C-alpha positions in Angstrom: -18.6 15.9 7.0 -15.5 16.0 4.8 -16.2 19.7 3.9 -16.6 20.5 7.6 -13.3 18.8 8.6 -11.6 20.7 5.8 -13.0 24.0 6.9 -11.8 23.3 10.4 -8.3 22.5 9.0 -8.3 25.9 7.2 -9.3 27.7 10.4 -6.5 25.9 12.3 -4.0 27.3 9.8 -5.0 30.9 10.4 -2.3 33.1 12.1 -4.6 33.8 15.0 -4.2 30.1 16.0 -0.5 30.1 15.3 -1.1 28.1 12.1 1.2 27.7 9.2 -0.2 26.9 5.7 2.0 24.3 4.1 2.2 22.3 0.9 0.2 19.5 2.4 -2.7 22.0 2.8 -2.5 23.0 -0.8 -2.7 19.4 -1.9 -5.6 18.8 0.4 -7.3 21.8 -1.2 -6.8 20.2 -4.6 -8.3 16.9 -3.3 -11.4 18.8 -2.0 -11.8 20.5 -5.4 -12.3 17.0 -6.8 -14.3 15.5 -4.0 -17.0 18.2 -4.1 -18.1 17.5 -7.7 -17.7 13.8 -6.9 -20.3 14.2 -4.2 -22.6 16.2 -6.5 -22.3 13.4 -9.1 -23.3 10.8 -6.4 -26.4 12.9 -5.7 -27.3 13.0 -9.4 -26.8 9.3 -9.7 -29.3 8.7 -6.9 -31.9 10.9 -8.6 -31.5 9.2 -12.0 -32.0 5.7 -10.5 -28.7 4.2 -9.5 -29.5 1.3 -7.2 -32.7 0.5 -9.1 -33.2 -2.6 -11.2 -32.0 -1.9 -14.7 -35.3 -2.9 -16.2 -37.1 -0.3 -14.2 -34.9 2.6 -15.3 -35.7 4.6 -18.4 -33.2 3.9 -21.2 -32.0 7.5 -21.4 -31.3 7.5 -17.6 -29.2 4.4 -18.0 -26.9 6.2 -20.4 -26.7 9.2 -18.2 -26.0 7.1 -15.1 -23.1 5.4 -16.9 -21.8 8.7 -18.2 -21.8 10.3 -14.7 -20.3 7.2 -13.2 -17.5 7.4 -15.7 -16.5 10.9 -14.6 -17.1 10.1 -10.9 -14.5 7.2 -11.2 -11.9 9.6 -12.6 -12.6 12.1 -9.7 -12.3 9.3 -7.2 -9.0 7.9 -8.4 -7.3 11.4 -8.3 -8.9 12.4 -5.0 -7.9 9.4 -3.0 -4.3 9.6 -4.3 -4.1 13.4 -3.5 -5.3 12.7 0.0 -2.5 10.2 0.6 0.0 12.7 -0.8 -1.3 15.4 1.6 -0.8 13.0 4.5 2.7 12.1 3.4 3.6 15.8 3.0 2.4 16.3 6.6 4.8 13.5 7.6 7.6 15.5 6.1 6.7 18.4 8.3 7.0 16.5 11.5 9.6 13.8 10.9 13.2 15.0 10.2 14.9 11.6 10.1 16.7 11.4 6.7 16.0 7.7 6.1 12.3 8.1 6.8 12.0 11.1 4.6 13.5 9.2 1.7 10.8 6.5 2.1 8.1 9.2 2.3 9.3 10.8 -0.9 9.4 7.5 -2.6 5.8 6.8 -1.5 4.7 10.2 -2.8 6.2 9.3 -6.2 4.2 6.0 -6.1 1.0 8.1 -5.5 1.8 10.3 -8.5 2.4 7.3 -10.7 -0.9 5.9 -9.4 -2.7 9.1 -10.6 -1.0 9.2 -14.0 -1.4 5.5 -14.7 -4.9 4.7 -13.6 -6.6 8.0 -14.4 -5.2 7.8 -17.9 -6.2 4.1 -18.2 -9.7 4.8 -16.9 -10.2 7.8 -19.1 -9.2 5.9 -22.2 -10.9 2.6 -21.3 -12.9 2.7 -24.5 -12.3 4.0 -28.0 -14.2 6.1 -28.8 -14.6 7.5 -25.3 -18.4 7.7 -25.6 -18.5 4.0 -26.0 -17.8 3.7 -22.2 -21.4 4.7 -21.5 -23.1 3.7 -24.7 -22.0 0.1 -25.0 -24.7 -1.2 -22.7 -27.4 -1.2 -25.4 -25.4 -3.2 -28.0 -26.3 -0.7 -30.7 -23.0 1.1 -30.7 -19.6 0.0 -31.8 -16.2 0.4 -30.2 -13.4 -1.2 -28.3 -12.6 -1.3 -24.6 -9.8 -2.6 -22.5 -10.4 -5.2 -19.8 -12.3 -3.0 -17.4 -12.3 -5.5 -14.6 -8.5 -6.0 -14.7 -8.1 -2.2 -14.6 -10.4 -1.8 -11.7 -8.8 -4.6 -9.7 -5.3 -3.4 -10.3 -6.1 0.2 -9.2 -7.9 -1.1 -6.1 -5.1 -3.4 -5.1 -2.5 -0.7 -5.7 -4.6 1.7 -3.6 -4.7 -0.8 -0.7 -0.9 -1.2 -0.7 -0.5 2.6 -0.6 -2.9 2.8 2.3 -0.9 0.3 4.3 2.3 2.1 3.6 0.9 5.4 4.7 -0.4 3.8 7.9 2.9 1.9 8.8 5.3 4.8 8.1 4.9 6.9 11.3 4.4 4.0 13.7 8.0 3.6 14.7 8.5 7.3 15.4 5.2 7.5 17.4 6.4 4.6 19.4 9.5 6.6 20.4 7.6 9.7 21.4 8.5 11.1 24.9 5.0 11.1 26.3 2.8 9.0 28.5 1.3 5.8 27.2 -2.2 7.3 27.2 -1.2 10.3 25.1 1.0 8.1 22.8 -2.0 5.8 22.3 -4.2 8.8 21.4 -1.7 10.0 18.8 -1.3 6.5 17.4 -5.1 6.0 17.2 -5.3 9.3 15.2 -2.9 8.0 12.7 -4.4 4.5 12.6 -7.7 6.0 11.4 -6.3 5.1 8.0 -7.0 1.5 8.8 -10.7 2.2 8.3 -9.9 3.6 4.8 -8.0 0.4 4.0 -11.0 -1.7 5.1 -13.3 0.4 2.9 -10.9 -0.1 0.0 -11.0 -3.9 0.5 -14.8 -3.8 0.6 -14.8 -1.8 -2.7 -12.5 -4.4 -4.2 -14.9 -7.2 -3.2 -17.8 -5.6 -5.0 -15.6 -4.9 -8.0 -15.0 -8.7 -8.2 -18.7 -9.4 -8.0 -19.4 -6.7 -10.6 -17.2 -8.4 -13.2 -20.0 -10.6 -14.5 -23.0 -8.4 -13.8 -26.0 -8.1 -16.2 -27.7 -5.4 -14.1 -25.5 -2.4 -14.3 -27.6 0.2 -12.4 -28.3 -2.3 -9.5 -24.8 -3.6 -9.1 -23.0 -0.3 -9.5 -24.6 1.0 -6.2 -22.2 -0.6 -3.6 -19.1 0.3 -5.7 -20.2 4.0 -5.9 -21.2 4.0 -2.2 -17.8 2.7 -0.9 -15.9 4.9 -3.3 -17.7 8.0 -1.8 -17.1 6.7 1.7 -13.4 6.2 1.1 -12.7 9.6 -0.4 -14.7 11.4 2.3 -13.3 9.5 5.3 -9.8 9.9 3.8 -10.1 13.7 4.0 -11.5 13.5 7.6 -8.5 11.4 8.7 -6.0 13.7 7.0 -7.5 16.7 8.8 -7.5 15.3 12.3 -4.0 16.5 13.3 -4.9 20.1 12.3 -8.2 19.9 14.1 -6.3 18.6 17.2 -4.1 21.7 16.9 -7.1 24.0 16.7 -8.7 22.4 19.7 -5.5 22.9 21.7 -5.3 26.6 20.7 -9.0 27.1 21.7 -8.3 25.4 25.0 -5.3 27.7 25.7 -7.4 30.7 24.7 -10.5 30.1 26.7 -9.3 27.7 29.4 -5.8 29.0 30.3 -5.9 27.5 33.7 -5.9 24.0 32.2 -3.7 24.7 29.3 -0.7 25.5 31.5 0.0 21.9 32.3 3.4 20.6 31.3 3.4 18.6 28.0 6.1 16.5 26.4 5.1 17.5 22.9 3.7 20.4 21.0 1.1 20.4 18.2 1.9 17.7 15.6 0.9 19.9 12.8 3.3 22.8 13.7 6.0 23.2 11.1 9.1 21.6 12.5 11.4 22.7 9.7 12.1 26.2 11.2 15.7 26.7 12.1 16.7 26.9 15.8 18.5 30.0 16.9 22.3 29.6 17.3 23.0 33.2 18.5 22.3 32.9 22.2 25.2 33.9 24.3 24.4 31.4 27.0 21.8 28.7 27.6 20.1 27.1 30.6 18.7 23.7 31.4 16.2 23.9 34.2 16.3 21.6 37.2 12.7 20.8 38.2 9.7 19.8 36.1 7.4 22.8 36.5 4.5 24.5 34.8 5.0 26.6 31.6 3.0 29.7 30.9 0.1 29.4 28.6 1.6 31.8 26.0 4.8 29.8 25.8 5.7 26.5 24.2 5.8 23.5 26.4 9.3 22.1 27.2 10.9 19.5 29.3 12.8 20.9 32.2 16.0 19.1 33.4 19.0 20.1 35.4 20.3 23.7 35.8 23.7 25.0 34.8 25.1 27.6 32.6 27.6 27.6 29.7 29.1 31.0 29.1 32.4 29.9 27.6 33.4 28.4 31.0 31.6 25.5 32.7 30.0 26.7 35.9 28.5 24.8 38.8 24.9 25.2 39.9 24.4 28.7 41.3 28.1 29.5 41.5 31.0 30.3 39.3 34.7 29.6 39.9 37.5 31.9 38.7 39.6 28.9 37.9 38.8 25.7 36.1 40.0 22.2 36.9 41.3 20.0 34.2 38.0 18.1 34.4 36.0 21.2 33.7 38.2 22.3 30.8 37.9 18.8 29.3 34.1 19.0 29.5 34.1 22.5 28.1 36.0 21.3 25.0 34.1 18.1 24.7 30.6 19.6 24.8 29.8 22.4 22.3 26.4 23.8 23.0 25.0 23.6 19.5 26.2 20.0 19.0 26.2 18.1 22.3 24.4 20.0 25.1 21.3 20.5 23.0 20.5 16.8 22.6 20.5 16.4 26.4 18.0 19.2 26.7 15.7 18.1 24.0 16.0 14.3 24.3 17.5 13.7 20.9 16.2 16.5 18.7 18.7 17.5 16.0 20.0 21.0 15.9 18.5 22.9 13.1 15.8 20.3 12.6 13.5 20.3 15.7 10.9 17.7 15.8 8.1 20.2 16.2 7.3 18.9 19.6 7.6 15.2 18.9 10.5 14.3 21.3 12.1 11.0 20.7 13.3 9.2 23.8 17.1 8.8 23.8 19.5 7.8 26.5 23.0 9.4 26.7 25.9 8.6 28.9 29.3 10.3 28.9 32.5 8.7 30.1 35.6 10.9 30.5 38.9 10.0 32.0 40.9 12.9 33.2 43.2 13.8 36.1 41.7 16.0 38.8 45.0 17.1 40.3 46.1 16.9 43.9 43.3 19.1 45.3 40.1 18.5 43.3 37.1 20.7 44.0 34.6 18.1 45.0 31.5 20.3 45.0 32.1 21.5 41.4 33.6 18.5 39.6 31.6 15.7 41.0 28.3 17.5 40.7 29.0 18.4 37.1 30.1 14.8 36.3 26.9 13.5 38.0 24.7 15.8 35.8 26.4 15.1 32.5 27.6 11.6 32.9 24.4 10.3 34.3 21.1 9.4 32.7 19.1 12.3 31.4 
């Protein structure tokens, strides 16, 4: 299933589906390169007798089982950490908030430290290295670190990283400008990591029980099983946003009549770091919530007026401006102030890639209207800009 989900992710990144291959996809590819041989090793362990009572397994097979399990553990440690890094890099694509991005980068550093520390410790658990799979018979000599302490520390650190990855996007998802049903769906997609955390805890439980085992091939089975489940489900969860994007593209392609419904957000996996164009001579904010065409991005339609150097009223332009209009023209530069009203808080140059955060704006301006104010122009413009959008 993990391979299938990964292939769907690759398809979602094809240009025909408006995909954009990013650094998170490269890291996920690296994780899959490790997970595939890990899966093959699990199959070989099953053939050799993993899960069978040790006294019923041929001696040569016991040595082979421990040797393959040694390499499988290295693949597992690196794969689960790379999967987390891929998810964190995906967060960087859709969340532009500087504070959140710093926390994400710090978590990525922790994942890299996890790989370096625990892969190295596990690889060098015994001196000589062969003693890791030959020590069981008591006929070979060597030294090993406290393997149980190493396994417990890596499992505990892994659980902490899982929880951080789950919690990081929750605040931003809570502020999404979408219906509760859709917000719940997005949150549920990200909360899929909770299952991975539960699996990590189960794996830690069996590691504790394995500390005093005298039947290696029998007691290794649940540890190997939950390790494989964690790495595979991790890939599946990490690929869900891309698969959602793929399904949306297919829906627009084959069912355009249903794909034209107005949405408050675009695909979460679309790269949100593309710079917004600042070269438009004028801009419009539309007045009624309507339906967008299938071949265009969804947007939130608000009130209609134009800014062409002078502030104009709806549908009409005045040759002269009142002081109120001039003050508004100076106060609101399109690139800095009008844009947040149109996009509900998106920052210029750093769009949210369709994740619109709810923000409320109010504008209070005190100015003299003169002796003969133009009621239809000034008051309507004040109503539109000074009210709640």
